[in-house]
Biopython code that builds the backbone (N, CA, C, O; Angstrom):
import numpy as np
from Bio.PDB.StructureBuilder import StructureBuilder

atoms = [
    (1, "MET", "N", (139.788, -215.341, -17.746)),
    (1, "MET", "CA", (139.808, -217.138, -18.332)),
    (1, "MET", "C", (139.466, -218.095, -19.237)),
    (1, "MET", "O", (139.975, -219.081, -19.770)),
    (2, "GLU", "N", (137.906, -217.173, -19.242)),
    (2, "GLU", "CA", (136.900, -217.707, -20.453)),
    (2, "GLU", "C", (137.524, -217.554, -21.788)),
    (2, "GLU", "O", (137.665, -218.386, -22.683)),
    (3, "THR", "N", (137.953, -215.986, -21.706)),
    (3, "THR", "CA", (138.421, -215.584, -22.975)),
    (3, "THR", "C", (139.627, -216.056, -23.608)),
    (3, "THR", "O", (139.696, -216.062, -24.837)),
    (4, "ALA", "N", (140.907, -216.588, -22.649)),
    (4, "ALA", "CA", (141.579, -217.054, -22.611)),
    (4, "ALA", "C", (141.955, -218.413, -23.421)),
    (4, "ALA", "O", (142.891, -218.739, -24.151)),
    (5, "LEU", "N", (140.742, -219.067, -22.927)),
    (5, "LEU", "CA", (140.438, -220.374, -23.543)),
    (5, "LEU", "C", (139.724, -220.201, -24.621)),
    (5, "LEU", "O", (139.878, -221.240, -25.263)),
    (6, "VAL", "N", (139.154, -219.621, -25.100)),
    (6, "VAL", "CA", (138.681, -218.952, -26.945)),
    (6, "VAL", "C", (139.747, -218.573, -27.335)),
    (6, "VAL", "O", (140.033, -219.271, -28.307)),
    (7, "VAL", "N", (140.486, -217.888, -27.147)),
    (7, "VAL", "CA", (141.523, -217.530, -27.918)),
    (7, "VAL", "C", (142.091, -218.775, -28.195)),
    (7, "VAL", "O", (141.652, -219.299, -29.219)),
    (8, "VAL", "N", (142.786, -219.288, -27.691)),
    (8, "VAL", "CA", (143.784, -220.781, -27.502)),
    (8, "VAL", "C", (143.473, -221.347, -28.308)),
    (8, "VAL", "O", (144.048, -221.543, -29.379)),
    (9, "LEU", "N", (141.909, -221.941, -27.718)),
    (9, "LEU", "CA", (141.767, -223.145, -28.044)),
    (9, "LEU", "C", (140.765, -222.971, -29.924)),
    (9, "LEU", "O", (140.741, -223.792, -30.842)),
    (10, "VAL", "N", (140.343, -222.095, -29.867)),
    (10, "VAL", "CA", (139.469, -221.947, -31.401)),
    (10, "VAL", "C", (140.115, -222.480, -32.553)),
    (10, "VAL", "O", (139.745, -223.448, -33.217)),
    (11, "PRO", "N", (141.505, -221.479, -32.797)),
    (11, "PRO", "CA", (142.433, -221.855, -33.598)),
    (11, "PRO", "C", (143.079, -223.455, -33.521)),
    (11, "PRO", "O", (143.477, -224.140, -34.463)),
    (12, "LEU", "N", (143.049, -223.700, -32.466)),
    (12, "LEU", "CA", (143.341, -225.527, -32.642)),
    (12, "LEU", "C", (142.698, -226.000, -32.883)),
    (12, "LEU", "O", (143.012, -226.905, -33.656)),
    (13, "ILE", "N", (140.946, -225.880, -32.437)),
    (13, "ILE", "CA", (140.040, -226.736, -33.024)),
    (13, "ILE", "C", (139.617, -226.823, -34.542)),
    (13, "ILE", "O", (139.154, -227.800, -35.130)),
    (14, "CYS", "N", (139.913, -225.455, -35.072)),
    (14, "CYS", "CA", (139.162, -225.309, -36.337)),
    (14, "CYS", "C", (140.977, -225.528, -37.039)),
    (14, "CYS", "O", (140.890, -225.385, -38.258)),
    (15, "GLY", "N", (141.544, -225.637, -36.880)),
    (15, "GLY", "CA", (142.825, -225.930, -37.661)),
    (15, "GLY", "C", (143.327, -227.581, -37.782)),
    (15, "GLY", "O", (144.072, -228.131, -38.593)),
    (16, "GLY", "N", (142.600, -228.082, -36.645)),
    (16, "GLY", "CA", (142.124, -229.473, -36.281)),
    (16, "GLY", "C", (141.689, -230.015, -37.777)),
    (16, "GLY", "O", (142.305, -230.554, -38.697)),
    (17, "ALA", "N", (140.375, -229.623, -37.574)),
    (17, "ALA", "CA", (139.093, -230.084, -38.110)),
    (17, "ALA", "C", (139.838, -229.534, -39.819)),
    (17, "ALA", "O", (139.807, -230.317, -40.768)),
    (18, "LEU", "N", (140.234, -228.624, -39.903)),
    (18, "LEU", "CA", (140.597, -228.331, -41.215)),
    (18, "LEU", "C", (141.797, -229.207, -41.977)),
    (18, "LEU", "O", (141.876, -229.106, -43.201)),
    (19, "TRP", "N", (142.447, -229.805, -41.476)),
    (19, "TRP", "CA", (143.754, -230.491, -41.472)),
    (19, "TRP", "C", (143.116, -232.179, -41.631)),
    (19, "TRP", "O", (143.382, -233.126, -42.372)),
    (20, "LEU", "N", (142.254, -231.968, -40.624)),
    (20, "LEU", "CA", (141.672, -233.785, -41.216)),
    (20, "LEU", "C", (140.774, -233.663, -41.865)),
    (20, "LEU", "O", (140.191, -234.738, -42.004)),
    (21, "TRP", "N", (140.118, -232.500, -42.602)),
    (21, "TRP", "CA", (139.360, -232.538, -43.945)),
    (21, "TRP", "C", (140.245, -232.150, -45.023)),
    (21, "TRP", "O", (139.849, -232.292, -46.180)),
    (22, "TYR", "N", (141.738, -231.534, -44.716)),
    (22, "TYR", "CA", (142.375, -231.871, -46.094)),
    (22, "TYR", "C", (142.628, -232.698, -46.610)),
    (22, "TYR", "O", (142.704, -233.000, -47.801)),
    (23, "LEU", "N", (142.996, -233.763, -44.536)),
    (23, "LEU", "CA", (143.694, -235.769, -45.141)),
    (23, "LEU", "C", (142.486, -236.311, -45.569)),
    (23, "LEU", "O", (142.703, -237.467, -45.935)),
    (24, "ALA", "N", (141.072, -235.951, -45.719)),
    (24, "ALA", "CA", (140.205, -236.811, -46.201)),
    (24, "ALA", "C", (139.333, -236.172, -47.439)),
    (24, "ALA", "O", (138.172, -236.298, -47.828)),
    (25, "ARG", "N", (140.440, -235.448, -47.843)),
    (25, "ARG", "CA", (139.783, -234.716, -48.933)),
    (25, "ARG", "C", (139.093, -235.565, -50.439)),
    (25, "ARG", "O", (138.279, -235.127, -51.252)),
    (26, "ASP", "N", (139.864, -237.055, -50.386)),
    (26, "ASP", "CA", (138.717, -237.705, -51.736)),
    (26, "ASP", "C", (138.093, -238.702, -51.156)),
    (26, "ASP", "O", (138.014, -239.784, -51.739)),
    (27, "SER", "N", (137.545, -238.509, -49.910)),
    (27, "SER", "CA", (136.700, -239.549, -49.296)),
    (27, "SER", "C", (135.838, -238.692, -48.647)),
    (27, "SER", "O", (136.057, -237.786, -47.843)),
    (28, "ARG", "N", (134.591, -239.221, -49.234)),
    (28, "ARG", "CA", (133.265, -238.718, -48.337)),
    (28, "ARG", "C", (132.933, -239.098, -46.961)),
    (28, "ARG", "O", (132.441, -238.514, -45.995)),
    (29, "GLN", "N", (133.376, -240.297, -47.207)),
    (29, "GLN", "CA", (132.889, -240.973, -45.561)),
    (29, "GLN", "C", (133.761, -240.563, -44.296)),
    (29, "GLN", "O", (133.662, -240.770, -43.087)),
    (30, "GLY", "N", (134.936, -239.682, -45.366)),
    (30, "GLY", "CA", (135.690, -239.280, -43.807)),
    (30, "GLY", "C", (135.205, -237.986, -43.444)),
    (30, "GLY", "O", (135.093, -237.615, -42.276)),
    (31, "ARG", "N", (134.850, -237.142, -44.678)),
    (31, "ARG", "CA", (134.456, -235.952, -44.307)),
    (31, "ARG", "C", (133.459, -236.155, -43.634)),
    (31, "ARG", "O", (133.609, -235.821, -42.459)),
    (32, "LEU", "N", (132.249, -236.671, -43.946)),
    (32, "LEU", "CA", (130.609, -237.179, -42.769)),
    (32, "LEU", "C", (131.712, -237.166, -41.739)),
    (32, "LEU", "O", (131.937, -236.114, -41.140)),
    (33, "MET", "N", (132.623, -238.566, -41.415)),
    (33, "MET", "CA", (133.074, -238.656, -40.383)),
    (33, "MET", "C", (133.512, -237.452, -39.370)),
    (33, "MET", "O", (133.442, -237.495, -38.141)),
    (34, "ILE", "N", (133.852, -236.667, -39.949)),
    (34, "ILE", "CA", (134.500, -235.385, -39.235)),
    (34, "ILE", "C", (133.347, -234.293, -39.213)),
    (34, "ILE", "O", (133.378, -233.357, -38.413)),
    (35, "VAL", "N", (132.547, -234.429, -39.939)),
    (35, "VAL", "CA", (130.916, -233.709, -39.145)),
    (35, "VAL", "C", (130.582, -234.192, -38.267)),
    (35, "VAL", "O", (130.195, -233.621, -37.248)),
    (36, "ALA", "N", (130.673, -235.737, -38.508)),
    (36, "ALA", "CA", (130.046, -236.384, -36.875)),
    (36, "ALA", "C", (130.668, -236.134, -35.596)),
    (36, "ALA", "O", (129.986, -236.226, -34.576)),
    (37, "LEU", "N", (131.662, -235.886, -35.554)),
    (37, "LEU", "CA", (132.736, -235.558, -34.779)),
    (37, "LEU", "C", (132.801, -234.534, -34.002)),
    (37, "LEU", "O", (133.138, -234.506, -32.819)),
    (38, "TRP", "N", (132.327, -233.308, -34.981)),
    (38, "TRP", "CA", (132.417, -232.413, -34.573)),
    (38, "TRP", "C", (131.168, -231.872, -34.154)),
    (38, "TRP", "O", (131.049, -230.757, -33.646)),
    (39, "GLY", "N", (130.088, -232.796, -34.407)),
    (39, "GLY", "CA", (128.778, -232.826, -33.629)),
    (39, "GLY", "C", (129.057, -233.251, -32.198)),
    (39, "GLY", "O", (128.646, -232.555, -31.270)),
    (40, "VAL", "N", (129.558, -234.072, -32.042)),
    (40, "VAL", "CA", (129.732, -235.618, -30.966)),
    (40, "VAL", "C", (130.639, -233.825, -29.890)),
    (40, "VAL", "O", (130.310, -233.397, -28.783)),
    (41, "LEU", "N", (131.644, -233.326, -30.763)),
    (41, "LEU", "CA", (132.170, -232.259, -29.604)),
    (41, "LEU", "C", (131.010, -231.311, -28.994)),
    (41, "LEU", "O", (130.839, -231.121, -27.790)),
    (42, "LEU", "N", (130.235, -230.745, -30.052)),
    (42, "LEU", "CA", (129.513, -229.671, -29.955)),
    (42, "LEU", "C", (128.436, -230.056, -28.501)),
    (42, "LEU", "O", (128.266, -229.358, -27.502)),
    (43, "ALA", "N", (127.859, -231.342, -28.814)),
    (43, "ALA", "CA", (127.467, -232.045, -27.858)),
    (43, "ALA", "C", (127.503, -231.747, -26.271)),
    (43, "ALA", "O", (126.951, -231.114, -25.371)),
    (44, "MET", "N", (128.887, -232.949, -26.666)),
    (44, "MET", "CA", (129.702, -232.644, -25.432)),
    (44, "MET", "C", (129.931, -231.305, -24.416)),
    (44, "MET", "O", (129.895, -231.296, -23.186)),
    (45, "SER", "N", (130.126, -230.413, -25.153)),
    (45, "SER", "CA", (130.397, -229.357, -24.739)),
    (45, "SER", "C", (129.040, -228.441, -24.409)),
    (45, "SER", "O", (129.185, -227.227, -24.550)),
    (46, "VAL", "N", (128.411, -228.675, -24.203)),
    (46, "VAL", "CA", (127.261, -228.053, -24.156)),
    (46, "VAL", "C", (126.781, -229.374, -22.640)),
    (46, "VAL", "O", (126.077, -229.185, -21.648)),
    (47, "ILE", "N", (127.274, -230.190, -22.940)),
    (47, "ILE", "CA", (126.841, -230.902, -21.733)),
    (47, "ILE", "C", (127.812, -230.987, -20.326)),
    (47, "ILE", "O", (127.475, -231.244, -19.170)),
    (48, "ALA", "N", (129.212, -230.651, -20.922)),
    (48, "ALA", "CA", (129.738, -229.928, -20.142)),
    (48, "ALA", "C", (130.048, -228.524, -19.331)),
    (48, "ALA", "O", (130.708, -228.611, -18.296)),
    (49, "GLY", "N", (129.724, -227.614, -19.644)),
    (49, "GLY", "CA", (128.893, -226.374, -19.198)),
    (49, "GLY", "C", (129.893, -225.484, -19.776)),
    (49, "GLY", "O", (130.618, -225.610, -20.763)),
    (50, "GLU", "N", (129.715, -224.319, -18.699)),
    (50, "GLU", "CA", (130.139, -223.022, -19.210)),
    (50, "GLU", "C", (131.274, -222.438, -19.742)),
    (50, "GLU", "O", (130.975, -221.417, -20.360)),
    (51, "PRO", "N", (132.646, -222.718, -19.749)),
    (51, "PRO", "CA", (133.326, -222.215, -20.726)),
    (51, "PRO", "C", (134.083, -223.420, -22.147)),
    (51, "PRO", "O", (135.075, -223.220, -22.848)),
    (52, "TRP", "N", (133.165, -224.575, -22.134)),
    (52, "TRP", "CA", (133.516, -225.206, -23.437)),
    (52, "TRP", "C", (133.126, -224.846, -24.215)),
    (52, "TRP", "O", (133.807, -224.767, -25.238)),
    (53, "VAL", "N", (131.462, -224.303, -24.185)),
    (53, "VAL", "CA", (130.253, -224.153, -24.552)),
    (53, "VAL", "C", (130.571, -222.825, -25.805)),
    (53, "VAL", "O", (130.241, -222.784, -26.990)),
    (54, "LEU", "N", (131.273, -221.919, -25.031)),
    (54, "LEU", "CA", (131.589, -220.776, -25.286)),
    (54, "LEU", "C", (133.066, -221.104, -26.399)),
    (54, "LEU", "O", (133.076, -220.471, -27.455)),
    (55, "VAL", "N", (134.013, -221.882, -26.173)),
    (55, "VAL", "CA", (134.622, -223.050, -27.245)),
    (55, "VAL", "C", (133.851, -223.013, -28.185)),
    (55, "VAL", "O", (133.811, -222.133, -29.046)),
    (56, "MET", "N", (133.057, -224.124, -28.090)),
    (56, "MET", "CA", (132.717, -224.818, -29.535)),
    (56, "MET", "C", (131.688, -223.963, -29.929)),
    (56, "MET", "O", (131.453, -224.043, -31.135)),
    (57, "GLY", "N", (130.887, -223.047, -29.216)),
    (57, "GLY", "CA", (130.292, -222.003, -29.995)),
    (57, "GLY", "C", (131.086, -221.279, -30.822)),
    (57, "GLY", "O", (130.830, -221.108, -32.014)),
    (58, "ALA", "N", (132.104, -220.813, -30.220)),
    (58, "ALA", "CA", (133.302, -219.904, -31.329)),
    (58, "ALA", "C", (133.971, -220.390, -32.286)),
    (58, "ALA", "O", (134.605, -219.643, -33.031)),
    (59, "ALA", "N", (133.962, -221.619, -32.436)),
    (59, "ALA", "CA", (134.808, -222.422, -33.085)),
    (59, "ALA", "C", (133.595, -223.263, -34.254)),
    (59, "ALA", "O", (133.926, -224.000, -35.183)),
    (60, "THR", "N", (132.048, -222.854, -33.832)),
    (60, "THR", "CA", (131.318, -223.715, -35.181)),
    (60, "THR", "C", (131.138, -222.110, -35.797)),
    (60, "THR", "O", (130.967, -221.802, -36.977)),
    (61, "VAL", "N", (131.223, -221.309, -34.754)),
    (61, "VAL", "CA", (131.110, -219.870, -35.782)),
    (61, "VAL", "C", (131.917, -219.170, -36.586)),
    (61, "VAL", "O", (131.686, -218.323, -37.449)),
    (62, "MET", "N", (133.301, -219.848, -36.005)),
    (62, "MET", "CA", (134.552, -219.593, -37.218)),
    (62, "MET", "C", (134.450, -220.318, -38.038)),
    (62, "MET", "O", (134.727, -219.840, -39.138)),
    (63, "MET", "N", (134.022, -221.813, -38.029)),
    (63, "MET", "CA", (133.624, -222.747, -39.119)),
    (63, "MET", "C", (133.063, -222.362, -40.166)),
    (63, "MET", "O", (133.343, -222.354, -41.365)),
    (64, "GLY", "N", (131.859, -221.901, -39.255)),
    (64, "GLY", "CA", (130.772, -221.594, -40.618)),
    (64, "GLY", "C", (131.007, -220.148, -41.320)),
    (64, "GLY", "O", (130.338, -219.785, -42.287)),
    (65, "ILE", "N", (131.834, -219.514, -40.842)),
    (65, "ILE", "CA", (132.258, -218.309, -41.818)),
    (65, "ILE", "C", (133.432, -218.680, -42.894)),
    (65, "ILE", "O", (133.578, -218.077, -43.957)),
    (66, "TRP", "N", (134.556, -220.186, -42.281)),
    (66, "TRP", "CA", (135.305, -220.169, -43.067)),
    (66, "TRP", "C", (134.343, -221.384, -44.588)),
    (66, "TRP", "O", (134.429, -221.264, -45.810)),
    (67, "VAL", "N", (133.560, -222.391, -43.774)),
    (67, "VAL", "CA", (132.734, -222.898, -45.025)),
    (67, "VAL", "C", (131.803, -221.564, -45.769)),
    (67, "VAL", "O", (131.866, -221.566, -46.998)),
    (68, "TYR", "N", (131.378, -221.000, -45.452)),
    (68, "TYR", "CA", (130.903, -219.742, -46.225)),
    (68, "TYR", "C", (131.310, -218.981, -47.370)),
    (68, "TYR", "O", (130.791, -218.919, -48.484)),
    (69, "GLY", "N", (132.478, -218.327, -46.837)),
    (69, "GLY", "CA", (133.495, -217.879, -48.209)),
    (69, "GLY", "C", (134.200, -218.629, -48.513)),
    (69, "GLY", "O", (135.166, -218.152, -49.108)),
    (70, "THR", "N", (134.211, -219.846, -48.375)),
    (70, "THR", "CA", (135.012, -221.197, -49.314)),
    (70, "THR", "C", (133.981, -221.744, -50.136)),
    (70, "THR", "O", (134.283, -221.969, -51.308)),
    (71, "TRP", "N", (133.023, -221.956, -49.817)),
    (71, "TRP", "CA", (132.125, -223.039, -50.804)),
    (71, "TRP", "C", (131.198, -221.203, -51.366)),
    (71, "TRP", "O", (130.645, -221.435, -52.441)),
    (72, "ARG", "N", (130.969, -219.812, -50.980)),
    (72, "ARG", "CA", (130.377, -219.219, -51.660)),
    (72, "ARG", "C", (131.043, -218.703, -53.278)),
    (72, "ARG", "O", (130.476, -218.434, -54.337)),
    (73, "TYR", "N", (132.509, -218.723, -52.867)),
    (73, "TYR", "CA", (133.047, -217.670, -53.702)),
    (73, "TYR", "C", (133.897, -219.180, -54.812)),
    (73, "TYR", "O", (135.036, -219.221, -55.276)),
    (74, "ARG", "N", (133.031, -219.977, -54.885)),
    (74, "ARG", "CA", (134.044, -221.307, -55.779)),
    (74, "ARG", "C", (133.556, -221.322, -57.282)),
    (74, "ARG", "O", (134.060, -222.105, -58.087)),
]
sb = StructureBuilder()
sb.init_structure("model")
sb.init_model(0)
sb.init_chain("A")
sb.init_seg("    ")
for serial, (resi, resn, name, xyz) in enumerate(atoms, 1):
    if name == "N":
        sb.init_residue(resn, " ", resi, " ")
    sb.init_atom(name, np.array(xyz, "f"), 0.0, 1.0, " ", f" {name:<3s}", serial, name[0])
structure = sb.get_structure()
C-alpha cells in the first residue's frame, strides 16, 4: 500500500510543484511561496506519520534531483 502511494503521489506532487514554479517564473515572491508551501507539506507529513513521510521524502528527493540536474547544467 505504501509503495502504491509513493508511485502515484510523488509524480503528482512533483508535477504540481513544477507547474506552479512555471506559473511563477517572473515572480521571486511566488517562487518563495512555493518553497514555503513545500516546507509546510514536509512538516505536515512528519506530523501525520508513516506513509506520508515516505511520500514527501521521496518527492523531496525527486525535486532535489531535478534542481541539481537543472541548475548544474545551466
